[in-house]
Backbone bond lengths (Angstrom), bond angles and torsions (degrees), N, CA, C in turn:
res aa  C-N    CA-C-N  psi(-1)  N-CA   C-N-CA  omega(-1)  CA-C   N-CA-C  phi
1 M - - - 1.453 - - 1.531 112.69 -
2 T 1.326 119.05 -7.48 1.457 118.90 -177.79 1.523 111.81 -61.82
3 A 1.351 117.40 -25.67 1.453 119.67 -178.91 1.509 112.63 -66.83
4 M 1.347 115.90 -23.46 1.447 118.91 -179.07 1.512 112.72 -91.06
5 R 1.303 116.83 -0.57 1.463 120.14 -178.94 1.522 110.40 -99.23
6 P 1.323 117.47 156.25 1.464 119.49 -177.89 1.519 112.16 -68.87
7 V 1.325 114.30 154.24 1.475 120.26 174.01 1.518 107.52 -87.49
8 G 1.326 116.31 122.04 1.444 119.77 -176.28 1.511 111.87 85.25
9 S 1.338 116.95 177.20 1.457 119.86 -173.81 1.533 112.12 -125.86
10 A 1.338 118.04 -0.23 1.461 119.73 -178.34 1.531 109.83 -68.74
11 E 1.317 116.41 134.99 1.463 120.85 -179.71 1.520 110.11 -84.83
12 R 1.318 116.16 139.27 1.465 120.10 174.03 1.527 108.75 -81.65
13 P 1.318 117.93 152.11 1.457 120.42 171.83 1.524 109.31 -73.51
14 C 1.300 116.83 174.35 1.452 120.90 177.42 1.527 108.50 -56.47
15 P 1.337 118.84 127.07 1.457 120.72 -177.66 1.519 114.48 -74.85
16 V 1.317 118.08 -1.66 1.466 120.67 175.97 1.512 111.34 -101.75
17 C 1.362 116.74 -55.46 1.471 119.57 -173.62 1.527 112.76 -107.05
18 G 1.339 117.98 -7.86 1.450 120.62 -179.90 1.517 114.95 79.07
19 G 1.347 116.62 5.44 1.456 120.47 -179.28 1.522 113.58 -71.48
20 H 1.322 115.43 159.50 1.473 120.87 178.43 1.528 112.59 -113.37
21 D 1.315 117.73 -11.13 1.469 120.53 -178.87 1.523 109.03 -83.58
22 H 1.327 115.31 124.04 1.456 118.67 -179.72 1.526 110.20 -149.92
23 S 1.313 115.38 164.04 1.481 122.54 177.26 1.523 108.55 -122.60
24 P 1.330 117.37 155.25 1.475 119.56 -178.51 1.530 111.47 -63.48
25 F 1.322 115.38 145.15 1.453 121.20 175.11 1.512 111.91 -124.15
26 A 1.342 117.72 -47.26 1.458 121.16 178.57 1.527 109.77 -155.23
27 D 1.324 115.57 141.11 1.463 120.70 173.71 1.526 110.39 -76.73
28 E 1.324 116.09 157.19 1.454 119.73 176.04 1.511 111.25 -62.68
29 R 1.346 115.24 135.30 1.469 120.86 177.12 1.534 106.19 -138.70
30 I 1.323 115.93 100.11 1.475 120.97 177.35 1.510 107.85 -133.61
31 G 1.339 115.97 118.44 1.451 121.29 179.02 1.524 110.57 -105.31
32 E 1.311 116.94 121.78 1.465 120.60 -175.90 1.514 112.15 -57.15
33 S 1.338 117.27 -36.92 1.472 119.74 -178.56 1.522 112.30 -69.83
34 Q 1.327 118.12 -16.69 1.457 121.54 -178.47 1.514 113.13 -87.95
35 V 1.319 117.69 -13.32 1.466 121.38 -175.92 1.515 108.84 -76.91
36 T 1.342 116.51 124.47 1.459 122.92 179.85 1.521 109.62 -134.81
37 A 1.327 115.21 -176.13 1.476 120.20 176.41 1.512 111.77 -66.53
38 F 1.359 116.93 -14.49 1.455 120.30 -178.57 1.522 112.87 -98.83
39 T 1.351 117.59 1.74 1.463 119.13 -175.98 1.536 111.58 -60.29
40 Y 1.326 118.02 -33.34 1.458 120.62 177.36 1.528 111.01 -109.76
41 A 1.323 116.32 29.33 1.453 121.81 178.16 1.517 110.17 -99.70
42 S 1.337 116.05 161.17 1.468 120.99 178.71 1.519 110.62 -83.43
43 R 1.328 115.85 147.45 1.458 124.79 172.51 1.533 111.81 50.28
44 K 1.316 114.51 47.83 1.461 121.67 -179.47 1.519 110.24 -88.64
45 Q 1.316 115.72 176.28 1.464 121.34 170.13 1.532 107.37 -66.88
46 P 1.324 119.63 126.16 1.473 120.43 -179.05 1.534 111.55 -58.43
47 E 1.299 114.74 136.63 1.470 121.07 177.96 1.533 111.48 -105.31
48 F 1.344 116.56 -17.48 1.469 123.65 -179.38 1.516 111.53 57.74
49 M 1.348 116.55 29.78 1.452 121.37 170.70 1.528 108.03 -91.05
50 C 1.321 116.95 157.01 1.459 119.32 175.67 1.522 110.07 -159.43
51 L 1.302 115.31 156.38 1.456 122.42 166.85 1.522 108.78 -75.37
52 R 1.328 117.89 169.83 1.453 119.20 172.17 1.515 109.45 -63.19
53 L 1.320 116.41 130.86 1.447 121.84 -176.87 1.518 111.25 -121.18
54 V 1.341 116.12 143.73 1.446 121.50 177.05 1.538 107.59 -131.21
55 R 1.336 115.98 162.57 1.469 120.49 176.87 1.515 109.92 -110.84
56 C 1.324 116.31 125.94 1.462 121.28 -179.97 1.519 109.61 -68.67
57 E 1.319 116.36 128.62 1.474 120.58 179.31 1.524 111.99 -74.30
58 G 1.340 116.58 -16.47 1.449 119.75 -177.47 1.513 114.11 -87.18
59 C 1.361 117.15 -47.99 1.478 120.15 -173.78 1.512 114.01 -120.92
60 D 1.341 118.37 -0.68 1.471 122.67 175.04 1.530 113.15 78.12
61 L 1.299 117.95 12.31 1.474 120.45 175.16 1.530 109.33 -73.16
62 V 1.331 117.03 137.52 1.459 121.67 167.38 1.530 106.56 -96.52
63 Y 1.335 116.86 128.60 1.467 118.05 -175.61 1.527 110.56 -150.51
64 A 1.344 113.89 161.04 1.458 121.43 175.47 1.523 108.61 -88.65
65 P 1.335 119.38 116.44 1.468 119.86 -177.69 1.512 113.76 -72.38
66 T 1.338 118.99 -21.39 1.455 121.46 178.86 1.529 108.76 -129.72
67 P 1.335 117.79 76.76 1.457 120.68 -177.87 1.526 112.11 -78.83
68 P 1.326 117.89 167.78 1.463 119.87 173.41 1.528 111.40 -61.58
69 A 1.299 115.91 160.56 1.460 121.14 178.66 1.523 110.46 -64.39
70 P 1.338 118.31 145.20 1.459 120.85 179.43 1.523 113.25 -55.95
71 E 1.330 117.28 -34.97 1.451 120.40 179.91 1.533 110.73 -63.94
72 F 1.340 116.04 -39.08 1.455 118.85 177.98 1.523 110.61 -65.73
73 L 1.334 116.54 -42.71 1.462 120.10 -178.14 1.523 111.13 -63.15
74 Q 1.339 116.63 -43.05 1.457 119.57 179.99 1.522 110.71 -60.64
75 S 1.328 116.58 -42.29 1.461 120.87 178.37 1.525 111.47 -66.37
76 A 1.351 116.50 -42.89 1.453 120.69 -178.05 1.519 112.12 -62.51
77 Y 1.331 116.85 -43.31 1.465 119.92 179.37 1.526 111.40 -71.61
78 S 1.320 116.84 -35.78 1.463 119.71 179.49 1.508 111.45 -63.51
79 E 1.352 117.14 -36.43 1.455 121.57 -173.96 1.525 113.57 -96.94
80 A 1.323 117.90 -0.48 1.455 120.69 -176.17 1.520 112.39 -65.32
81 A 1.322 115.73 148.43 1.458 120.90 175.85 1.529 110.13 -72.98
82 Y 1.327 115.64 168.63 1.464 119.77 -177.41 1.522 108.32 -148.92
83 D 1.336 116.56 125.80 1.469 119.70 177.74 1.531 111.78 -148.17
84 S 1.347 116.09 27.41 1.469 119.36 -171.07 1.533 113.18 -117.36
85 G 1.338 116.79 37.20 1.451 120.01 -178.74 1.513 113.28 -59.64
86 E 1.344 116.82 -44.12 1.463 119.89 -179.44 1.530 110.81 -63.09
87 E 1.333 116.26 -45.56 1.469 119.64 -179.98 1.524 111.12 -66.65
88 A 1.343 117.50 -34.48 1.465 120.28 179.07 1.518 110.21 -63.88
89 R 1.329 117.52 -40.14 1.465 120.43 178.50 1.527 110.80 -66.24
90 A 1.320 116.25 -38.47 1.479 119.86 177.59 1.519 110.14 -65.86
91 A 1.323 117.47 -42.42 1.466 120.58 178.85 1.522 110.73 -63.56
92 A 1.335 117.52 -41.98 1.456 120.81 -179.56 1.524 110.78 -60.90
93 S 1.317 117.20 -38.85 1.465 120.24 177.57 1.520 111.07 -64.16
94 S 1.326 116.85 -40.42 1.468 120.36 178.29 1.524 110.83 -64.81
95 Y 1.323 117.41 -43.59 1.464 120.19 -179.35 1.528 111.59 -67.57
96 A 1.322 115.94 -36.81 1.471 119.40 177.87 1.520 110.38 -61.96
97 R 1.325 117.36 -43.83 1.453 120.43 179.12 1.524 110.67 -63.12
98 A 1.324 115.98 -42.95 1.467 120.19 -178.32 1.511 112.30 -66.77
99 L 1.327 117.33 -32.01 1.454 121.21 -171.93 1.532 113.58 -92.89
100 S 1.322 116.94 -13.23 1.465 120.36 -172.13 1.518 112.43 -54.97
101 R 1.313 117.48 -46.19 1.475 119.23 -174.83 1.524 111.62 -68.39
102 D 1.306 117.56 -30.29 1.476 120.41 179.38 1.518 110.47 -74.27
103 I 1.331 116.76 -40.96 1.456 119.93 178.81 1.521 110.44 -61.70
104 A 1.336 116.27 -34.11 1.466 120.12 -178.66 1.531 112.08 -62.63
105 T 1.331 117.69 -19.61 1.476 119.96 -179.23 1.524 112.58 -86.07
106 L 1.341 118.55 -11.10 1.443 120.60 179.46 1.517 111.05 -69.16
107 S 1.309 115.86 144.09 1.474 120.16 -173.82 1.509 113.49 -77.84
108 G 1.309 117.88 -15.65 1.460 119.98 -178.34 1.516 110.57 -156.62
109 R 1.321 115.05 -166.17 1.456 121.70 178.67 1.521 109.14 -140.97
110 S 1.319 116.25 99.02 1.455 119.31 171.22 1.529 107.61 -113.01
111 A 1.305 118.67 -130.40 1.456 121.20 -175.26 1.521 111.75 -79.33
112 A 1.338 115.64 151.43 1.463 122.87 172.40 1.531 107.77 -130.91
113 V 1.324 115.49 137.74 1.466 121.80 179.63 1.532 108.26 -124.57
114 D 1.326 115.95 124.37 1.469 121.54 176.38 1.517 108.33 -107.06
115 V 1.325 116.50 119.58 1.470 121.78 -175.68 1.527 108.80 -100.44
116 G 1.340 116.42 128.81 1.455 121.30 -171.87 1.509 109.59 78.33
117 A 1.340 114.99 46.40 1.460 120.93 -169.36 1.525 113.78 -77.94
118 G 1.330 118.76 -8.91 1.454 120.31 -178.48 1.523 110.26 59.76
119 S 1.324 116.50 -131.62 1.466 121.14 179.07 1.532 112.11 -85.19
120 G 1.329 116.45 11.17 1.452 120.62 173.59 1.514 115.65 82.99
121 A 1.326 117.60 25.68 1.454 120.29 -174.26 1.536 113.08 -62.37
122 L 1.335 118.22 -29.44 1.464 120.09 -178.98 1.530 113.02 -84.91
123 L 1.314 117.69 -17.48 1.457 120.56 -170.51 1.530 113.96 -63.46
124 P 1.347 119.91 -42.84 1.471 118.53 177.47 1.533 112.66 -60.54
125 W 1.322 117.35 -35.49 1.478 119.72 178.53 1.516 110.04 -66.13
126 L 1.324 117.44 -41.10 1.461 119.44 177.59 1.518 110.95 -61.73
127 R 1.305 116.70 -39.05 1.474 119.67 178.89 1.536 109.80 -67.33
128 E 1.338 116.97 -37.31 1.469 119.36 177.19 1.522 112.02 -63.73
129 Q 1.339 116.21 -27.02 1.471 119.09 178.74 1.532 112.29 -77.68
130 G 1.327 116.95 -3.17 1.447 120.69 176.15 1.514 115.30 103.03
131 F 1.347 118.24 0.26 1.468 119.66 179.48 1.533 110.39 -72.79
132 S 1.314 115.11 141.24 1.463 120.40 178.34 1.527 109.70 -161.16
133 P 1.350 116.80 126.29 1.458 126.12 -2.80 1.547 111.84 -77.18
134 V 1.323 115.87 165.13 1.452 123.13 173.55 1.525 108.08 -111.95
135 I 1.315 116.56 126.01 1.471 121.94 -174.68 1.540 108.42 -126.75
136 G 1.324 116.24 134.18 1.449 122.11 173.55 1.517 110.05 -113.56
137 I 1.320 116.41 131.43 1.472 121.70 177.84 1.524 108.02 -106.69
138 E 1.321 117.96 126.61 1.454 121.43 -175.27 1.524 111.21 -150.49
139 P 1.345 118.01 126.43 1.473 119.00 -179.32 1.533 115.40 -80.91
140 S 1.339 117.79 -21.64 1.464 120.21 -173.41 1.512 111.53 -79.94
141 Q 1.319 116.78 118.67 1.457 120.80 178.29 1.526 110.61 -65.04
142 A 1.331 117.47 -37.86 1.452 119.96 -179.23 1.520 111.49 -67.22
143 A 1.331 117.69 -37.33 1.472 120.06 178.29 1.514 110.26 -65.56
144 I 1.322 117.74 -43.59 1.461 120.57 178.27 1.524 110.74 -62.55
145 A 1.327 117.12 -40.38 1.466 121.05 179.40 1.527 111.15 -63.77
146 A 1.337 117.57 -25.66 1.467 121.06 -179.26 1.522 112.76 -84.39
147 A 1.320 117.67 -4.77 1.474 120.99 -178.11 1.517 110.47 -68.37
148 P 1.340 118.04 142.24 1.464 120.98 174.49 1.537 110.29 -60.47
149 P 1.320 117.67 154.76 1.472 120.13 -177.18 1.521 113.77 -57.49
150 Y 1.329 117.45 -33.11 1.473 118.60 -177.98 1.529 111.59 -79.81
151 V 1.327 118.96 -11.01 1.459 123.38 179.14 1.524 111.39 -99.89
152 A 1.319 117.45 -33.65 1.474 121.90 -172.93 1.525 113.08 -51.72
153 P 1.345 121.01 -40.28 1.460 118.70 -179.55 1.521 114.68 -64.33
154 M 1.325 117.55 -16.91 1.470 120.51 179.40 1.511 112.44 -85.56
155 L 1.344 118.51 -8.85 1.459 122.90 -175.04 1.528 110.86 -96.52
156 R 1.343 114.22 139.47 1.469 120.97 175.73 1.513 108.66 -125.37
157 P 1.342 117.55 128.98 1.477 120.34 -176.16 1.524 112.39 -77.34
158 G 1.338 114.87 142.23 1.447 119.32 173.99 1.513 112.80 134.33
159 M 1.323 115.26 175.00 1.456 122.82 171.79 1.519 107.16 -88.46
160 F 1.330 117.55 144.23 1.459 119.96 -172.18 1.529 112.43 -60.87
161 N 1.308 114.60 131.74 1.472 122.24 164.16 1.516 107.24 -153.76
162 P 1.315 118.44 155.91 1.469 120.30 -175.55 1.534 114.53 -54.29
163 D 1.351 116.89 -30.66 1.463 118.92 -178.17 1.521 112.29 -63.12
164 L 1.342 117.63 -25.80 1.454 120.12 -178.25 1.521 113.42 -68.97
165 I 1.328 117.27 -21.84 1.465 119.22 179.41 1.527 111.96 -107.59
166 G 1.323 117.21 1.75 1.459 120.76 175.40 1.504 113.03 59.33
167 D 1.330 116.28 -128.54 1.464 120.57 -178.13 1.513 113.22 -93.64
168 V 1.324 117.76 13.01 1.466 122.10 177.30 1.526 109.35 -70.73
169 S 1.331 117.11 130.92 1.466 122.10 174.88 1.524 108.50 -112.53
170 P 1.326 118.54 96.00 1.460 120.25 -174.47 1.519 113.29 -72.04
171 L 1.317 114.89 150.72 1.461 121.30 171.48 1.533 109.66 -88.77
172 L 1.336 116.48 -22.76 1.464 121.61 -179.68 1.518 109.30 -136.15
173 I 1.329 115.19 131.43 1.465 121.60 167.34 1.518 106.87 -122.45
174 S 1.338 115.30 123.81 1.455 120.37 178.75 1.521 109.01 -117.59
175 S 1.313 115.65 151.92 1.469 121.35 178.48 1.519 107.80 -156.64
176 F 1.314 115.77 110.32 1.461 121.03 -172.96 1.516 110.60 -113.36
177 M 1.316 116.21 121.15 1.474 123.02 179.65 1.530 111.78 57.91
178 T 1.304 115.91 38.72 1.467 121.27 -178.32 1.529 112.69 -117.56
179 L 1.341 118.14 -34.92 1.455 120.46 -173.61 1.510 113.72 -60.49
180 E 1.344 116.23 -28.24 1.463 118.80 178.30 1.523 112.43 -62.49
181 H 1.327 116.28 -22.31 1.470 121.65 -172.08 1.527 113.30 -95.93
182 L 1.316 117.55 -10.51 1.463 121.32 -171.19 1.518 112.27 -82.24
183 S 1.324 117.09 142.09 1.458 120.85 176.84 1.528 111.72 -61.94
184 D 1.340 117.14 -35.25 1.454 121.08 -179.27 1.524 109.61 -144.94
185 P 1.338 118.22 89.25 1.455 120.43 -179.74 1.530 113.11 -62.18
186 G 1.327 117.04 -26.34 1.461 120.38 177.64 1.527 111.45 -64.10
187 V 1.330 116.97 -42.27 1.462 120.32 177.19 1.531 110.17 -62.65
188 F 1.337 116.05 -40.93 1.459 119.06 179.73 1.530 112.29 -59.70
189 V 1.336 117.15 -50.03 1.479 117.96 -177.00 1.519 112.38 -69.62
190 R 1.335 117.53 -30.22 1.462 119.12 175.78 1.527 110.71 -69.22
191 N 1.333 117.08 -40.46 1.457 119.61 175.87 1.521 110.93 -64.19
192 A 1.335 116.56 -39.07 1.460 120.50 178.52 1.516 109.63 -62.06
193 F 1.321 117.11 -44.96 1.457 121.41 179.47 1.531 110.30 -59.64
194 D 1.316 116.72 -43.03 1.454 120.25 -176.58 1.528 112.94 -64.77
195 V 1.341 117.44 -38.83 1.462 119.28 -173.92 1.518 113.10 -89.29
196 L 1.332 118.49 -16.06 1.461 120.80 178.86 1.528 111.68 -64.24
197 E 1.325 115.82 148.29 1.457 120.48 168.62 1.533 108.68 -63.16
198 P 1.335 118.04 148.58 1.472 119.66 168.65 1.532 109.46 -55.46
199 G 1.326 116.35 132.74 1.451 121.65 -174.54 1.519 113.61 85.91
200 G 1.341 116.47 -0.85 1.466 120.84 -179.57 1.515 111.96 -76.18
201 M 1.331 115.29 169.94 1.473 121.65 -171.58 1.538 110.38 -129.06
202 I 1.324 114.68 141.61 1.458 121.16 167.68 1.518 107.74 -107.06
203 A 1.326 116.42 141.06 1.473 122.09 178.44 1.513 108.14 -131.46
204 I 1.312 116.83 124.01 1.455 123.02 -173.39 1.528 109.51 -130.54
205 V 1.319 116.87 137.22 1.470 121.89 170.09 1.525 107.30 -119.11
206 V 1.322 116.54 130.20 1.462 122.77 178.24 1.514 110.01 -135.40
207 H 1.325 115.11 164.88 1.455 120.19 169.54 1.535 108.70 -75.92
208 N 1.312 116.31 137.16 1.457 121.68 175.20 1.520 108.84 -100.38
209 W 1.341 116.43 108.17 1.457 117.95 -175.96 1.521 112.09 -68.89
210 R 1.307 117.59 -17.73 1.454 121.16 178.96 1.550 113.15 -89.08
211 A 1.307 117.89 -1.77 1.466 120.18 177.03 1.531 109.72 -61.24
212 P 1.324 118.28 144.17 1.473 120.84 -174.32 1.534 113.47 -54.23
213 L 1.338 118.10 -42.78 1.466 118.77 -177.43 1.515 111.03 -65.18
214 N 1.327 117.61 -40.84 1.462 119.66 179.07 1.526 111.72 -67.29
215 R 1.326 116.50 -36.75 1.478 119.11 176.79 1.525 110.30 -66.82
216 L 1.344 116.69 -37.88 1.460 120.56 -179.96 1.526 111.35 -65.70
217 L 1.328 117.33 -43.58 1.473 120.60 -178.29 1.522 112.81 -76.94
218 G 1.329 116.87 -22.84 1.460 119.63 178.27 1.512 112.55 58.62
219 L 1.305 117.89 -131.18 1.461 121.83 -177.89 1.516 113.06 -75.42
220 R 1.342 117.45 0.67 1.460 121.55 172.90 1.518 111.54 -102.48
221 S 1.337 116.26 12.46 1.450 120.23 173.17 1.530 108.73 -78.47
222 P 1.341 118.69 143.32 1.467 119.35 178.52 1.529 113.71 -66.18
223 I 1.333 118.29 -10.25 1.469 118.48 174.80 1.524 111.68 -75.19
224 I 1.330 117.18 -13.53 1.460 120.95 173.95 1.521 107.51 -81.30
225 D 1.337 115.13 104.52 1.452 120.81 -168.09 1.520 109.28 -150.75
226 V 1.312 116.86 139.63 1.451 120.79 -179.20 1.517 111.68 -63.40
227 E 1.331 118.22 -21.55 1.454 121.66 175.57 1.518 113.16 -70.81
228 H 1.344 116.94 -25.23 1.458 120.31 -170.98 1.530 110.25 -86.50
229 L 1.332 114.92 109.75 1.450 121.85 179.52 1.512 111.65 -86.21
230 Q 1.346 117.33 -15.77 1.451 122.87 174.43 1.522 108.80 -155.72
231 L 1.321 114.85 153.33 1.466 123.68 177.00 1.519 107.43 -130.00
232 F 1.319 116.35 133.12 1.460 120.98 -172.52 1.525 112.25 -99.45
233 S 1.315 114.50 158.36 1.441 124.16 169.00 1.536 105.80 -124.99
234 P 1.340 119.60 170.42 1.472 119.41 177.57 1.534 112.43 -54.26
235 Q 1.329 117.68 -39.24 1.464 120.69 -178.27 1.522 110.93 -65.92
236 S 1.314 117.99 -48.23 1.464 120.66 -177.12 1.526 111.61 -70.43
237 L 1.322 117.68 -32.53 1.461 121.01 179.00 1.525 110.65 -66.58
238 H 1.333 116.19 -42.31 1.469 119.64 177.08 1.536 109.92 -65.07
239 A 1.315 116.98 -42.58 1.480 120.04 179.77 1.515 111.08 -60.99
240 L 1.328 117.55 -38.01 1.454 121.15 -179.69 1.525 111.35 -61.80
241 L 1.325 117.09 -49.44 1.456 120.72 -175.87 1.530 111.31 -72.81
242 A 1.326 116.26 -41.64 1.466 119.85 179.74 1.526 110.57 -63.33
243 G 1.330 116.67 -37.81 1.451 120.48 -179.73 1.514 113.88 -64.65
244 A 1.338 116.19 -24.02 1.472 120.32 177.75 1.513 112.30 -87.46
245 G 1.338 117.90 -7.79 1.450 120.90 178.79 1.511 114.89 108.05
246 F 1.339 119.24 -1.38 1.452 121.04 -179.93 1.532 110.36 -70.32
247 Q 1.315 114.93 146.01 1.462 121.69 -178.73 1.530 110.94 -123.01
248 D 1.336 114.80 169.51 1.480 121.15 178.96 1.529 110.98 51.36
249 I 1.314 115.21 44.01 1.471 121.14 -176.75 1.520 110.05 -71.47
250 E 1.328 115.74 131.68 1.469 122.30 177.94 1.517 109.56 -124.72
251 Q 1.310 116.48 144.32 1.461 121.83 178.53 1.529 109.10 -133.97
252 R 1.325 114.59 150.16 1.467 119.59 172.16 1.529 109.15 -162.43
253 A 1.342 114.05 152.87 1.460 120.24 174.19 1.530 108.93 -73.70
254 I 1.329 116.69 144.29 1.460 120.16 178.46 1.516 109.94 -126.78
255 S 1.337 115.05 162.20 1.448 122.24 176.72 1.528 109.15 -97.89
256 N 1.320 114.71 148.54 1.464 121.42 169.04 1.512 108.08 -117.65
257 S 1.313 116.58 140.55 1.465 121.90 177.68 1.525 108.88 -114.96
258 Y 1.335 115.91 115.99 1.443 121.97 178.49 1.528 110.10 -130.01
259 P 1.342 117.61 159.42 1.468 119.70 172.90 1.526 110.29 -60.52
260 L 1.312 116.21 149.23 1.457 121.04 -177.86 1.522 112.19 -55.84
261 R 1.329 117.82 -37.43 1.459 118.93 -178.06 1.523 111.06 -64.62
262 Y 1.351 118.33 -29.56 1.463 119.35 177.44 1.522 110.73 -73.80
263 W 1.328 117.61 -41.10 1.475 119.04 175.51 1.531 109.94 -57.99
264 L 1.331 116.64 -40.31 1.470 120.13 178.52 1.520 109.95 -61.64
265 R 1.308 116.32 -39.11 1.479 121.53 -179.84 1.527 112.05 -59.70
266 L 1.323 116.39 -32.38 1.460 120.96 -176.69 1.526 113.58 -81.25
267 T 1.311 118.04 -13.35 1.459 120.65 -176.38 1.522 110.50 -73.33
268 P 1.329 117.52 158.52 1.477 119.78 176.62 1.522 113.03 -83.76
269 L 1.338 118.03 18.38 1.472 119.92 177.59 1.532 110.29 -64.56
270 P 1.327 118.45 148.45 1.470 120.35 179.01 1.522 111.48 -58.08
271 A 1.344 115.21 148.60 1.466 120.05 -177.62 1.513 112.13 -58.94
272 W 1.363 117.05 -36.62 1.460 118.70 -178.15 1.533 111.07 -65.55
273 L 1.328 116.62 -33.76 1.455 119.77 178.88 1.529 110.23 -73.72
274 Q 1.332 117.46 -41.99 1.456 120.19 176.99 1.525 110.75 -59.56
275 S 1.325 116.76 -44.52 1.466 120.36 -177.21 1.523 111.01 -65.51
276 G 1.319 117.54 -25.12 1.463 119.88 175.61 1.505 113.19 -81.76
277 L 1.322 116.51 -32.09 1.470 120.37 -176.78 1.516 112.57 -77.43
278 V 1.334 116.82 -33.99 1.465 118.59 -176.78 1.535 112.01 -61.57
279 P 1.349 120.52 -48.64 1.465 119.24 177.55 1.538 112.51 -59.79
280 L 1.325 116.59 -35.25 1.451 119.85 177.18 1.523 110.36 -64.13
281 M 1.309 116.96 -43.98 1.467 121.23 178.41 1.523 110.43 -63.33
282 E 1.338 117.06 -36.81 1.465 120.41 177.64 1.536 110.64 -64.15
283 R 1.326 116.71 -42.62 1.461 120.37 -176.81 1.527 112.15 -65.13
284 I 1.316 116.66 -34.83 1.462 119.55 -178.22 1.523 111.55 -98.38
285 H 1.349 116.07 13.33 1.461 123.41 172.74 1.523 113.28 61.00
286 L 1.322 115.81 38.33 1.456 119.80 176.66 1.528 112.40 -108.40
287 A 1.319 117.84 -15.60 1.469 120.07 -171.58 1.524 112.93 -59.67
288 K 1.332 116.92 -35.70 1.475 120.05 -176.13 1.515 112.51 -97.79
289 V 1.306 118.06 3.52 1.466 120.51 -179.29 1.535 108.91 -67.94
290 P 1.356 118.76 121.84 1.464 119.62 179.33 1.514 111.58 -73.58
291 L 1.327 115.58 139.57 1.455 121.33 179.26 1.525 109.46 -131.99
292 P 1.348 117.66 114.29 1.466 119.00 176.39 1.528 110.88 -78.33
293 M 1.332 116.16 133.54 1.446 120.73 179.71 1.526 110.13 -144.39
294 R 1.323 115.62 149.94 1.474 121.02 170.47 1.508 106.98 -99.49
295 V 1.320 115.12 111.47 1.468 120.22 -175.41 1.524 112.17 -117.24
296 G 1.339 116.44 14.91 1.459 118.53 176.22 1.501 114.32 108.08
297 N 1.329 118.39 11.21 1.459 119.78 176.85 1.528 110.27 -85.04
298 R 1.324 115.41 141.94 1.465 120.13 -171.10 1.519 110.62 -131.51
299 L 1.345 115.90 130.90 1.439 123.18 176.88 1.515 109.78 -98.04
300 A 1.323 116.74 133.17 1.466 122.27 173.23 1.515 107.89 -127.57
301 V 1.330 116.38 136.01 1.455 121.37 174.30 1.515 108.21 -126.54
302 G 1.318 115.87 146.65 1.461 122.03 178.02 1.494 109.17 -145.48
303 W 1.327 117.36 155.63 1.457 122.56 -175.13 1.528 110.14 -119.59
304 K 1.331 113.87 141.43 1.457 120.29 169.49 1.521 108.11 -81.67
305 P 1.321 119.00 128.34 1.473 120.64 -176.20 1.530 110.76 -54.54
306 P 1.351 116.74 139.83 1.472 120.49 -177.14 1.528 112.69 -57.87
307 G 1.314 117.86 -31.45 1.462 119.42 -178.42 1.496 114.44 -88.36
308 Q 1.342 118.03 1.79 1.465 122.26 -176.57 1.526 109.69 -81.40
309 Q 1.296 116.72 117.80 1.462 120.46 179.62 1.516 110.77 -75.45
310 Q 1.345 115.68 153.82 1.461 121.77 178.79 1.518 109.93 -79.51
């Protein structure tokens, strides 16, 4: 288990506001027997493991003060298994619905970059909206390998940095359920601000740890995950984008629509009970029935001022 622990013992400050004042949120919970090839995979069976988490007294961010080294994280995500193609397509449909009205306000259609694109499920929709080129950034080799042939050329392997998109100046940068995983989300949004066209937009979806369902479930919420180095609230999400220079920031809760069997997978019910319920749901043809729910996911959009030079 030493590979999953941070190198050194120095605590990082809050990755949103830089503050050092914090209060306890959760003790470290990592079980060696629970670590699998899917531990750093997307939309996995919840393990309810976590690093030690604290809450920033300044901006309300929940974060791990001693996360694993960035080199370890890059390797872990690159080598992670992938088996969530169906759920990725369902998530992409939900994000497309949530984002449609914001995209309609953009003055044009140039490049779009989706960070944490997985197998690229959202990329064809972005291309249908008129964006060109469309680029997906994804660290997981298995996720990229699962991309359909017509999507694979749009994917670029790695963790986001400006060098990955070269001289492309996107009008839209999107990143859905990715900021929780980044070593420094502040660096990400500042880089996004720098490379966006003036008048361009960033669109982010994160887990809201203050959402009623997540507060009710507490440490049995699926957002409690060893992958999550920070968890946002409306206050910390606004501080993150505003600190990078984004203006006219808007936030709202969104719905996700997944098959019933996936919602069951996210519950804290014992594995033996879940394994019994899934075949029953299959027999009565309910397992694949899509169900839209608001479970605490939050969309934030912000704009780079039109007069702001790159």
